[in-house]
mmCIF file of the N, C-alpha and C atoms, coordinates in Angstrom:
data_MODEL
# 
_entry.id   MODEL 
# 
loop_
_atom_site.group_PDB 
_atom_site.id 
_atom_site.type_symbol 
_atom_site.label_atom_id 
_atom_site.label_alt_id 
_atom_site.label_comp_id 
_atom_site.label_asym_id 
_atom_site.label_entity_id 
_atom_site.label_seq_id 
_atom_site.pdbx_PDB_ins_code 
_atom_site.Cartn_x 
_atom_site.Cartn_y 
_atom_site.Cartn_z 
_atom_site.occupancy 
_atom_site.B_iso_or_equiv 
_atom_site.pdbx_formal_charge 
_atom_site.auth_seq_id 
_atom_site.auth_comp_id 
_atom_site.auth_asym_id 
_atom_site.auth_atom_id 
_atom_site.pdbx_PDB_model_num 
ATOM 1   N N  . MET A 1 1  ? -5.496  -3.131  2.423  1.00 0.00 ? 1  MET A N  1 
ATOM 2   C CA . MET A 1 1  ? -5.749  -4.444  1.963  1.00 0.00 ? 1  MET A CA 1 
ATOM 3   C C  . MET A 1 1  ? -4.571  -5.063  1.093  1.00 0.00 ? 1  MET A C  1 
ATOM 4   N N  . ILE A 1 2  ? -4.200  -6.307  1.071  1.00 0.00 ? 2  ILE A N  1 
ATOM 5   C CA . ILE A 1 2  ? -3.046  -7.030  0.367  1.00 0.00 ? 2  ILE A CA 1 
ATOM 6   C C  . ILE A 1 2  ? -3.793  -8.241  -0.354 1.00 0.00 ? 2  ILE A C  1 
ATOM 7   N N  . PHE A 1 3  ? -3.960  -8.376  -1.471 1.00 0.00 ? 3  PHE A N  1 
ATOM 8   C CA . PHE A 1 3  ? -4.374  -9.269  -2.263 1.00 0.00 ? 3  PHE A CA 1 
ATOM 9   C C  . PHE A 1 3  ? -3.387  -10.360 -2.552 1.00 0.00 ? 3  PHE A C  1 
ATOM 10  N N  . THR A 1 4  ? -3.877  -11.559 -2.393 1.00 0.00 ? 4  THR A N  1 
ATOM 11  C CA . THR A 1 4  ? -2.843  -12.585 -2.494 1.00 0.00 ? 4  THR A CA 1 
ATOM 12  C C  . THR A 1 4  ? -2.645  -13.059 -3.948 1.00 0.00 ? 4  THR A C  1 
ATOM 13  N N  . ASP A 1 5  ? -3.139  -12.538 -4.781 1.00 0.00 ? 5  ASP A N  1 
ATOM 14  C CA . ASP A 1 5  ? -2.674  -12.797 -6.139 1.00 0.00 ? 5  ASP A CA 1 
ATOM 15  C C  . ASP A 1 5  ? -2.088  -11.467 -6.643 1.00 0.00 ? 5  ASP A C  1 
ATOM 16  N N  . ASP A 1 6  ? -1.557  -10.632 -5.938 1.00 0.00 ? 6  ASP A N  1 
ATOM 17  C CA . ASP A 1 6  ? -0.717  -9.605  -6.728 1.00 0.00 ? 6  ASP A CA 1 
ATOM 18  C C  . ASP A 1 6  ? 0.833   -9.897  -6.738 1.00 0.00 ? 6  ASP A C  1 
ATOM 19  N N  . ARG A 1 7  ? 1.498   -9.283  -7.413 1.00 0.00 ? 7  ARG A N  1 
ATOM 20  C CA . ARG A 1 7  ? 2.740   -9.076  -7.839 1.00 0.00 ? 7  ARG A CA 1 
ATOM 21  C C  . ARG A 1 7  ? 3.588   -8.122  -7.260 1.00 0.00 ? 7  ARG A C  1 
ATOM 22  N N  . GLN A 1 8  ? 4.988   -8.083  -7.346 1.00 0.00 ? 8  GLN A N  1 
ATOM 23  C CA . GLN A 1 8  ? 5.887   -7.180  -6.844 1.00 0.00 ? 8  GLN A CA 1 
ATOM 24  C C  . GLN A 1 8  ? 5.599   -5.910  -7.974 1.00 0.00 ? 8  GLN A C  1 
ATOM 25  N N  . PRO A 1 9  ? 5.882   -4.945  -7.322 1.00 0.00 ? 9  PRO A N  1 
ATOM 26  C CA . PRO A 1 9  ? 6.303   -4.487  -6.041 1.00 0.00 ? 9  PRO A CA 1 
ATOM 27  C C  . PRO A 1 9  ? 5.555   -4.485  -5.201 1.00 0.00 ? 9  PRO A C  1 
ATOM 28  N N  . ALA A 1 10 ? 5.845   -4.859  -3.696 1.00 0.00 ? 10 ALA A N  1 
ATOM 29  C CA . ALA A 1 10 ? 5.135   -4.881  -2.673 1.00 0.00 ? 10 ALA A CA 1 
ATOM 30  C C  . ALA A 1 10 ? 4.162   -3.708  -2.853 1.00 0.00 ? 10 ALA A C  1 
ATOM 31  N N  . HIS A 1 11 ? 2.923   -3.709  -2.146 1.00 0.00 ? 11 HIS A N  1 
ATOM 32  C CA . HIS A 1 11 ? 1.990   -2.640  -2.332 1.00 0.00 ? 11 HIS A CA 1 
ATOM 33  C C  . HIS A 1 11 ? 0.921   -3.045  -1.398 1.00 0.00 ? 11 HIS A C  1 
ATOM 34  N N  . VAL A 1 12 ? -0.020  -2.181  -0.999 1.00 0.00 ? 12 VAL A N  1 
ATOM 35  C CA . VAL A 1 12 ? -1.395  -2.248  -0.444 1.00 0.00 ? 12 VAL A CA 1 
ATOM 36  C C  . VAL A 1 12 ? -2.447  -1.588  -1.585 1.00 0.00 ? 12 VAL A C  1 
ATOM 37  N N  . HIS A 1 13 ? -3.507  -1.888  -1.155 1.00 0.00 ? 13 HIS A N  1 
ATOM 38  C CA . HIS A 1 13 ? -4.902  -0.997  -1.944 1.00 0.00 ? 13 HIS A CA 1 
ATOM 39  C C  . HIS A 1 13 ? -5.630  -0.586  -0.671 1.00 0.00 ? 13 HIS A C  1 
ATOM 40  N N  . ALA A 1 14 ? -5.856  0.807   -0.384 1.00 0.00 ? 14 ALA A N  1 
ATOM 41  C CA . ALA A 1 14 ? -6.666  1.262   0.279  1.00 0.00 ? 14 ALA A CA 1 
ATOM 42  C C  . ALA A 1 14 ? -7.945  1.700   -0.352 1.00 0.00 ? 14 ALA A C  1 
ATOM 43  N N  . ILE A 1 15 ? -8.973  1.082   -0.009 1.00 0.00 ? 15 ILE A N  1 
ATOM 44  C CA . ILE A 1 15 ? -10.276 0.993   -0.497 1.00 0.00 ? 15 ILE A CA 1 
ATOM 45  C C  . ILE A 1 15 ? -11.255 1.834   0.261  1.00 0.00 ? 15 ILE A C  1 
ATOM 46  N N  . GLY A 1 16 ? -11.787 2.800   -0.424 1.00 0.00 ? 16 GLY A N  1 
ATOM 47  C CA . GLY A 1 16 ? -12.913 3.809   0.380  1.00 0.00 ? 16 GLY A CA 1 
ATOM 48  C C  . GLY A 1 16 ? -14.341 3.614   -0.412 1.00 0.00 ? 16 GLY A C  1 
ATOM 49  N N  . HIS A 1 17 ? -15.168 4.366   0.003  1.00 0.00 ? 17 HIS A N  1 
ATOM 50  C CA . HIS A 1 17 ? -16.742 3.963   -0.592 1.00 0.00 ? 17 HIS A CA 1 
ATOM 51  C C  . HIS A 1 17 ? -16.527 5.091   -1.923 1.00 0.00 ? 17 HIS A C  1 
ATOM 52  N N  . ASN A 1 18 ? -15.636 5.609   -2.340 1.00 0.00 ? 18 ASN A N  1 
ATOM 53  C CA . ASN A 1 18 ? -15.643 6.400   -3.411 1.00 0.00 ? 18 ASN A CA 1 
ATOM 54  C C  . ASN A 1 18 ? -14.503 6.096   -4.628 1.00 0.00 ? 18 ASN A C  1 
ATOM 55  N N  . GLY A 1 19 ? -13.593 4.859   -4.112 1.00 0.00 ? 19 GLY A N  1 
ATOM 56  C CA . GLY A 1 19 ? -12.698 4.725   -4.741 1.00 0.00 ? 19 GLY A CA 1 
ATOM 57  C C  . GLY A 1 19 ? -11.525 3.817   -4.129 1.00 0.00 ? 19 GLY A C  1 
ATOM 58  N N  . GLU A 1 20 ? -10.218 3.973   -4.767 1.00 0.00 ? 20 GLU A N  1 
ATOM 59  C CA . GLU A 1 20 ? -9.256  3.183   -4.395 1.00 0.00 ? 20 GLU A CA 1 
ATOM 60  C C  . GLU A 1 20 ? -8.017  3.511   -4.770 1.00 0.00 ? 20 GLU A C  1 
ATOM 61  N N  . ALA A 1 21 ? -7.047  3.470   -3.832 1.00 0.00 ? 21 ALA A N  1 
ATOM 62  C CA . ALA A 1 21 ? -5.634  3.650   -4.059 1.00 0.00 ? 21 ALA A CA 1 
ATOM 63  C C  . ALA A 1 21 ? -4.635  2.847   -4.041 1.00 0.00 ? 21 ALA A C  1 
ATOM 64  N N  . LYS A 1 22 ? -3.761  2.790   -4.928 1.00 0.00 ? 22 LYS A N  1 
ATOM 65  C CA . LYS A 1 22 ? -2.685  1.628   -4.771 1.00 0.00 ? 22 LYS A CA 1 
ATOM 66  C C  . LYS A 1 22 ? -1.474  2.335   -4.287 1.00 0.00 ? 22 LYS A C  1 
ATOM 67  N N  . ILE A 1 23 ? -1.023  1.858   -3.312 1.00 0.00 ? 23 ILE A N  1 
ATOM 68  C CA . ILE A 1 23 ? 0.399   2.492   -2.598 1.00 0.00 ? 23 ILE A CA 1 
ATOM 69  C C  . ILE A 1 23 ? 1.428   1.618   -2.446 1.00 0.00 ? 23 ILE A C  1 
ATOM 70  N N  . GLU A 1 24 ? 2.278   1.844   -2.916 1.00 0.00 ? 24 GLU A N  1 
ATOM 71  C CA . GLU A 1 24 ? 3.666   0.751   -2.734 1.00 0.00 ? 24 GLU A CA 1 
ATOM 72  C C  . GLU A 1 24 ? 4.510   1.033   -1.614 1.00 0.00 ? 24 GLU A C  1 
ATOM 73  N N  . LEU A 1 25 ? 4.893   -0.063  -0.971 1.00 0.00 ? 25 LEU A N  1 
ATOM 74  C CA . LEU A 1 25 ? 5.294   -0.155  0.575  1.00 0.00 ? 25 LEU A CA 1 
ATOM 75  C C  . LEU A 1 25 ? 6.465   0.634   0.465  1.00 0.00 ? 25 LEU A C  1 
ATOM 76  N N  . GLY A 1 26 ? 7.460   0.549   -0.268 1.00 0.00 ? 26 GLY A N  1 
ATOM 77  C CA . GLY A 1 26 ? 8.828   1.298   -0.400 1.00 0.00 ? 26 GLY A CA 1 
ATOM 78  C C  . GLY A 1 26 ? 9.823   0.420   0.416  1.00 0.00 ? 26 GLY A C  1 
ATOM 79  N N  . SER A 1 27 ? 10.657  0.754   1.114  1.00 0.00 ? 27 SER A N  1 
ATOM 80  C CA . SER A 1 27 ? 11.567  -0.094  1.494  1.00 0.00 ? 27 SER A CA 1 
ATOM 81  C C  . SER A 1 27 ? 12.111  0.558   2.852  1.00 0.00 ? 27 SER A C  1 
ATOM 82  N N  . PRO A 1 28 ? 12.967  0.049   3.662  1.00 0.00 ? 28 PRO A N  1 
ATOM 83  C CA . PRO A 1 28 ? 13.547  0.548   4.856  1.00 0.00 ? 28 PRO A CA 1 
ATOM 84  C C  . PRO A 1 28 ? 14.101  1.800   4.933  1.00 0.00 ? 28 PRO A C  1 
ATOM 85  N N  . THR A 1 29 ? 14.788  2.022   3.775  1.00 0.00 ? 29 THR A N  1 
ATOM 86  C CA . THR A 1 29 ? 15.007  3.576   3.312  1.00 0.00 ? 29 THR A CA 1 
ATOM 87  C C  . THR A 1 29 ? 14.231  4.334   2.548  1.00 0.00 ? 29 THR A C  1 
ATOM 88  N N  . ARG A 1 30 ? 13.221  3.694   2.135  1.00 0.00 ? 30 ARG A N  1 
ATOM 89  C CA . ARG A 1 30 ? 12.302  4.608   1.104  1.00 0.00 ? 30 ARG A CA 1 
ATOM 90  C C  . ARG A 1 30 ? 10.789  4.841   1.523  1.00 0.00 ? 30 ARG A C  1 
ATOM 91  N N  . ALA A 1 31 ? 10.300  5.741   1.582  1.00 0.00 ? 31 ALA A N  1 
ATOM 92  C CA . ALA A 1 31 ? 8.982   5.941   2.009  1.00 0.00 ? 31 ALA A CA 1 
ATOM 93  C C  . ALA A 1 31 ? 7.913   5.295   0.878  1.00 0.00 ? 31 ALA A C  1 
ATOM 94  N N  . PRO A 1 32 ? 6.658   4.913   1.570  1.00 0.00 ? 32 PRO A N  1 
ATOM 95  C CA . PRO A 1 32 ? 5.711   4.560   0.699  1.00 0.00 ? 32 PRO A CA 1 
ATOM 96  C C  . PRO A 1 32 ? 5.199   5.618   -0.265 1.00 0.00 ? 32 PRO A C  1 
ATOM 97  N N  . THR A 1 33 ? 4.788   5.172   -1.631 1.00 0.00 ? 33 THR A N  1 
ATOM 98  C CA . THR A 1 33 ? 4.483   5.972   -2.536 1.00 0.00 ? 33 THR A CA 1 
ATOM 99  C C  . THR A 1 33 ? 3.206   5.784   -3.173 1.00 0.00 ? 33 THR A C  1 
ATOM 100 N N  . LEU A 1 34 ? 2.370   6.912   -3.784 1.00 0.00 ? 34 LEU A N  1 
ATOM 101 C CA . LEU A 1 34 ? 1.244   6.254   -4.276 1.00 0.00 ? 34 LEU A CA 1 
ATOM 102 C C  . LEU A 1 34 ? 1.409   5.943   -5.899 1.00 0.00 ? 34 LEU A C  1 
ATOM 103 N N  . VAL A 1 35 ? 0.581   4.821   -6.280 1.00 0.00 ? 35 VAL A N  1 
ATOM 104 C CA . VAL A 1 35 ? 0.960   4.259   -7.629 1.00 0.00 ? 35 VAL A CA 1 
ATOM 105 C C  . VAL A 1 35 ? -0.200  5.094   -8.325 1.00 0.00 ? 35 VAL A C  1 
ATOM 106 N N  . TRP A 1 36 ? -1.493  4.724   -7.842 1.00 0.00 ? 36 TRP A N  1 
ATOM 107 C CA . TRP A 1 36 ? -2.544  5.424   -8.684 1.00 0.00 ? 36 TRP A CA 1 
ATOM 108 C C  . TRP A 1 36 ? -3.708  5.459   -7.890 1.00 0.00 ? 36 TRP A C  1 
ATOM 109 N N  . VAL A 1 37 ? -4.661  6.155   -8.244 1.00 0.00 ? 37 VAL A N  1 
ATOM 110 C CA . VAL A 1 37 ? -6.196  6.382   -7.358 1.00 0.00 ? 37 VAL A CA 1 
ATOM 111 C C  . VAL A 1 37 ? -7.081  6.204   -8.578 1.00 0.00 ? 37 VAL A C  1 
ATOM 112 N N  . ARG A 1 38 ? -8.034  5.251   -8.336 1.00 0.00 ? 38 ARG A N  1 
ATOM 113 C CA . ARG A 1 38 ? -9.214  5.116   -9.315 1.00 0.00 ? 38 ARG A CA 1 
ATOM 114 C C  . ARG A 1 38 ? -10.270 5.434   -8.539 1.00 0.00 ? 38 ARG A C  1 
ATOM 115 N N  . GLY A 1 39 ? -11.377 5.839   -9.379 1.00 0.00 ? 39 GLY A N  1 
ATOM 116 C CA . GLY A 1 39 ? -12.555 6.448   -8.886 1.00 0.00 ? 39 GLY A CA 1 
ATOM 117 C C  . GLY A 1 39 ? -12.589 7.865   -8.364 1.00 0.00 ? 39 GLY A C  1 
ATOM 118 N N  . ALA A 1 40 ? -13.327 8.123   -7.413 1.00 0.00 ? 40 ALA A N  1 
ATOM 119 C CA . ALA A 1 40 ? -13.324 9.340   -6.961 1.00 0.00 ? 40 ALA A CA 1 
ATOM 120 C C  . ALA A 1 40 ? -13.112 9.486   -5.450 1.00 0.00 ? 40 ALA A C  1 
ATOM 121 N N  . MET A 1 41 ? -11.936 9.025   -5.113 1.00 0.00 ? 41 MET A N  1 
ATOM 122 C CA . MET A 1 41 ? -11.388 8.959   -3.505 1.00 0.00 ? 41 MET A CA 1 
ATOM 123 C C  . MET A 1 41 ? -10.866 10.519  -3.560 1.00 0.00 ? 41 MET A C  1 
ATOM 124 N N  . ARG A 1 42 ? -11.282 10.978  -2.397 1.00 0.00 ? 42 ARG A N  1 
ATOM 125 C CA . ARG A 1 42 ? -10.951 12.343  -1.816 1.00 0.00 ? 42 ARG A CA 1 
ATOM 126 C C  . ARG A 1 42 ? -9.744  12.244  -1.601 1.00 0.00 ? 42 ARG A C  1 
ATOM 127 N N  . ASN A 1 43 ? -9.008  13.731  -1.920 1.00 0.00 ? 43 ASN A N  1 
ATOM 128 C CA . ASN A 1 43 ? -7.443  13.787  -1.768 1.00 0.00 ? 43 ASN A CA 1 
ATOM 129 C C  . ASN A 1 43 ? -7.168  13.537  -0.113 1.00 0.00 ? 43 ASN A C  1 
ATOM 130 N N  . THR A 1 44 ? -8.230  14.091  0.697  1.00 0.00 ? 44 THR A N  1 
ATOM 131 C CA . THR A 1 44 ? -8.068  14.069  2.050  1.00 0.00 ? 44 THR A CA 1 
ATOM 132 C C  . THR A 1 44 ? -7.949  12.523  2.417  1.00 0.00 ? 44 THR A C  1 
ATOM 133 N N  . ASP A 1 45 ? -8.543  11.566  2.019  1.00 0.00 ? 45 ASP A N  1 
ATOM 134 C CA . ASP A 1 45 ? -8.510  10.176  2.066  1.00 0.00 ? 45 ASP A CA 1 
ATOM 135 C C  . ASP A 1 45 ? -7.275  9.448   1.416  1.00 0.00 ? 45 ASP A C  1 
ATOM 136 N N  . VAL A 1 46 ? -6.753  10.131  0.416  1.00 0.00 ? 46 VAL A N  1 
ATOM 137 C CA . VAL A 1 46 ? -5.525  9.350   -0.140 1.00 0.00 ? 46 VAL A CA 1 
ATOM 138 C C  . VAL A 1 46 ? -4.296  9.768   0.910  1.00 0.00 ? 46 VAL A C  1 
ATOM 139 N N  . ARG A 1 47 ? -4.405  11.028  1.205  1.00 0.00 ? 47 ARG A N  1 
ATOM 140 C CA . ARG A 1 47 ? -3.363  11.782  2.216  1.00 0.00 ? 47 ARG A CA 1 
ATOM 141 C C  . ARG A 1 47 ? -3.226  10.533  3.317  1.00 0.00 ? 47 ARG A C  1 
ATOM 142 N N  . PHE A 1 48 ? -4.535  10.401  3.891  1.00 0.00 ? 48 PHE A N  1 
ATOM 143 C CA . PHE A 1 48 ? -4.686  9.483   5.168  1.00 0.00 ? 48 PHE A CA 1 
ATOM 144 C C  . PHE A 1 48 ? -4.169  8.275   5.049  1.00 0.00 ? 48 PHE A C  1 
ATOM 145 N N  . ALA A 1 49 ? -4.368  7.557   3.733  1.00 0.00 ? 49 ALA A N  1 
ATOM 146 C CA . ALA A 1 49 ? -4.086  6.368   3.388  1.00 0.00 ? 49 ALA A CA 1 
ATOM 147 C C  . ALA A 1 49 ? -2.540  6.200   3.461  1.00 0.00 ? 49 ALA A C  1 
ATOM 148 N N  . LEU A 1 50 ? -2.046  7.185   2.732  1.00 0.00 ? 50 LEU A N  1 
ATOM 149 C CA . LEU A 1 50 ? -0.381  7.443   2.895  1.00 0.00 ? 50 LEU A CA 1 
ATOM 150 C C  . LEU A 1 50 ? 0.232   7.603   4.007  1.00 0.00 ? 50 LEU A C  1 
ATOM 151 N N  . THR A 1 51 ? -0.458  8.298   4.853  1.00 0.00 ? 51 THR A N  1 
ATOM 152 C CA . THR A 1 51 ? 0.011   8.370   6.280  1.00 0.00 ? 51 THR A CA 1 
ATOM 153 C C  . THR A 1 51 ? -0.100  7.348   7.028  1.00 0.00 ? 51 THR A C  1 
ATOM 154 N N  . GLU A 1 52 ? -0.892  6.443   6.938  1.00 0.00 ? 52 GLU A N  1 
ATOM 155 C CA . GLU A 1 52 ? -1.261  5.223   7.682  1.00 0.00 ? 52 GLU A CA 1 
ATOM 156 C C  . GLU A 1 52 ? -0.331  4.120   7.127  1.00 0.00 ? 52 GLU A C  1 
ATOM 157 N N  . VAL A 1 53 ? 0.035   4.028   6.057  1.00 0.00 ? 53 VAL A N  1 
ATOM 158 C CA . VAL A 1 53 ? 0.704   3.212   5.461  1.00 0.00 ? 53 VAL A CA 1 
ATOM 159 C C  . VAL A 1 53 ? 2.276   3.454   5.737  1.00 0.00 ? 53 VAL A C  1 
ATOM 160 N N  . ALA A 1 54 ? 2.484   4.803   5.897  1.00 0.00 ? 54 ALA A N  1 
ATOM 161 C CA . ALA A 1 54 ? 4.050   5.185   6.348  1.00 0.00 ? 54 ALA A CA 1 
ATOM 162 C C  . ALA A 1 54 ? 4.180   4.613   7.683  1.00 0.00 ? 54 ALA A C  1 
ATOM 163 N N  . ARG A 1 55 ? 2.946   4.784   8.608  1.00 0.00 ? 55 ARG A N  1 
ATOM 164 C CA . ARG A 1 55 ? 3.244   4.636   10.029 1.00 0.00 ? 55 ARG A CA 1 
ATOM 165 C C  . ARG A 1 55 ? 3.249   3.276   10.505 1.00 0.00 ? 55 ARG A C  1 
ATOM 166 N N  . GLU A 1 56 ? 2.564   2.260   9.651  1.00 0.00 ? 56 GLU A N  1 
ATOM 167 C CA . GLU A 1 56 ? 2.522   0.948   9.369  1.00 0.00 ? 56 GLU A CA 1 
ATOM 168 C C  . GLU A 1 56 ? 3.479   0.009   8.406  1.00 0.00 ? 56 GLU A C  1 
ATOM 169 N N  . GLN A 1 57 ? 4.214   0.943   8.097  1.00 0.00 ? 57 GLN A N  1 
ATOM 170 C CA . GLN A 1 57 ? 5.161   0.253   6.910  1.00 0.00 ? 57 GLN A CA 1 
ATOM 171 C C  . GLN A 1 57 ? 5.882   -0.838  7.079  1.00 0.00 ? 57 GLN A C  1 
ATOM 172 N N  . ALA A 1 58 ? 6.608   -0.987  8.332  1.00 0.00 ? 58 ALA A N  1 
ATOM 173 C CA . ALA A 1 58 ? 7.243   -2.232  8.508  1.00 0.00 ? 58 ALA A CA 1 
ATOM 174 C C  . ALA A 1 58 ? 6.281   -3.413  8.868  1.00 0.00 ? 58 ALA A C  1 
ATOM 175 N N  . ALA A 1 59 ? 5.188   -3.203  9.302  1.00 0.00 ? 59 ALA A N  1 
ATOM 176 C CA . ALA A 1 59 ? 4.217   -4.512  9.683  1.00 0.00 ? 59 ALA A CA 1 
ATOM 177 C C  . ALA A 1 59 ? 3.594   -4.900  8.134  1.00 0.00 ? 59 ALA A C  1 
ATOM 178 N N  . MET A 1 60 ? 3.395   -3.719  7.446  1.00 0.00 ? 60 MET A N  1 
ATOM 179 C CA . MET A 1 60 ? 2.780   -3.966  6.292  1.00 0.00 ? 60 MET A CA 1 
ATOM 180 C C  . MET A 1 60 ? 3.826   -4.724  5.215  1.00 0.00 ? 60 MET A C  1 
ATOM 181 N N  . ARG A 1 61 ? 4.885   -4.291  5.237  1.00 0.00 ? 61 ARG A N  1 
ATOM 182 C CA . ARG A 1 61 ? 6.091   -5.089  4.435  1.00 0.00 ? 61 ARG A CA 1 
ATOM 183 C C  . ARG A 1 61 ? 6.200   -6.523  4.973  1.00 0.00 ? 61 ARG A C  1 
ATOM 184 N N  . GLU A 1 62 ? 5.853   -6.836  6.264  1.00 0.00 ? 62 GLU A N  1 
ATOM 185 C CA . GLU A 1 62 ? 6.194   -8.067  6.729  1.00 0.00 ? 62 GLU A CA 1 
ATOM 186 C C  . GLU A 1 62 ? 4.887   -8.978  6.448  1.00 0.00 ? 62 GLU A C  1 
ATOM 187 N N  . ALA A 1 63 ? 3.775   -8.266  6.424  1.00 0.00 ? 63 ALA A N  1 
ATOM 188 C CA . ALA A 1 63 ? 2.383   -9.090  6.104  1.00 0.00 ? 63 ALA A CA 1 
ATOM 189 C C  . ALA A 1 63 ? 2.621   -9.315  4.455  1.00 0.00 ? 63 ALA A C  1 
ATOM 190 N N  . TRP A 1 64 ? 3.274   -8.514  3.679  1.00 0.00 ? 64 TRP A N  1 
ATOM 191 C CA . TRP A 1 64 ? 3.306   -8.969  2.303  1.00 0.00 ? 64 TRP A CA 1 
ATOM 192 C C  . TRP A 1 64 ? 4.064   -10.224 2.511  1.00 0.00 ? 64 TRP A C  1 
ATOM 193 N N  . ARG A 1 65 ? 5.266   -10.167 2.999  1.00 0.00 ? 65 ARG A N  1 
ATOM 194 C CA . ARG A 1 65 ? 6.215   -11.357 2.796  1.00 0.00 ? 65 ARG A CA 1 
ATOM 195 C C  . ARG A 1 65 ? 5.879   -12.784 3.448  1.00 0.00 ? 65 ARG A C  1 
ATOM 196 N N  . ARG A 1 66 ? 4.707   -12.331 4.458  1.00 0.00 ? 66 ARG A N  1 
ATOM 197 C CA . ARG A 1 66 ? 3.838   -13.675 4.942  1.00 0.00 ? 66 ARG A CA 1 
ATOM 198 C C  . ARG A 1 66 ? 3.413   -14.254 3.949  1.00 0.00 ? 66 ARG A C  1 
ATOM 199 N N  . ILE A 1 67 ? 2.307   -13.394 3.446  1.00 0.00 ? 67 ILE A N  1 
ATOM 200 C CA . ILE A 1 67 ? 1.548   -13.546 2.067  1.00 0.00 ? 67 ILE A CA 1 
ATOM 201 C C  . ILE A 1 67 ? 1.997   -14.296 0.828  1.00 0.00 ? 67 ILE A C  1 
ATOM 202 N N  . HIS A 1 68 ? 3.140   -13.733 0.550  1.00 0.00 ? 68 HIS A N  1 
ATOM 203 C CA . HIS A 1 68 ? 3.657   -13.878 -0.810 1.00 0.00 ? 68 HIS A CA 1 
ATOM 204 C C  . HIS A 1 68 ? 4.863   -14.846 -0.616 1.00 0.00 ? 68 HIS A C  1 
ATOM 205 N N  . GLY A 1 69 ? 5.407   -15.010 0.483  1.00 0.00 ? 69 GLY A N  1 
ATOM 206 C CA . GLY A 1 69 ? 6.609   -15.898 0.630  1.00 0.00 ? 69 GLY A CA 1 
ATOM 207 C C  . GLY A 1 69 ? 7.982   -15.610 -0.083 1.00 0.00 ? 69 GLY A C  1 
ATOM 208 N N  . GLU A 1 70 ? 7.946   -14.019 0.079  1.00 0.00 ? 70 GLU A N  1 
ATOM 209 C CA . GLU A 1 70 ? 9.265   -13.406 -0.721 1.00 0.00 ? 70 GLU A CA 1 
ATOM 210 C C  . GLU A 1 70 ? 9.434   -12.137 -0.239 1.00 0.00 ? 70 GLU A C  1 
ATOM 211 N N  . GLU A 1 71 ? 10.701  -12.089 -0.131 1.00 0.00 ? 71 GLU A N  1 
ATOM 212 C CA . GLU A 1 71 ? 11.334  -10.665 0.405  1.00 0.00 ? 71 GLU A CA 1 
ATOM 213 C C  . GLU A 1 71 ? 10.913  -9.386  -0.675 1.00 0.00 ? 71 GLU A C  1 
ATOM 214 N N  . THR A 1 72 ? 10.637  -8.223  0.054  1.00 0.00 ? 72 THR A N  1 
ATOM 215 C CA . THR A 1 72 ? 10.319  -7.227  -0.894 1.00 0.00 ? 72 THR A CA 1 
ATOM 216 C C  . THR A 1 72 ? 11.621  -6.563  -0.961 1.00 0.00 ? 72 THR A C  1 
ATOM 217 N N  . PRO A 1 73 ? 11.608  -5.800  -2.080 1.00 0.00 ? 73 PRO A N  1 
ATOM 218 C CA . PRO A 1 73 ? 12.970  -5.102  -2.558 1.00 0.00 ? 73 PRO A CA 1 
ATOM 219 C C  . PRO A 1 73 ? 13.461  -4.032  -1.657 1.00 0.00 ? 73 PRO A C  1 
# 
């Protein structure tokens, strides 16, 4: 999920029934990174979220640009 009122750096929120993870989107030369986990999100769910964000990194960076009207670093 990308919130419209979020600020740089470009990131997404992976929300599960037991918690939430904030994942920075990285750059074309840098992989996404975990910023924080809140709640009781399972490690397997966090790893899954990181894997999916990495797989869809380019599309998510483009979505961030469309929503926020700015280039990601």
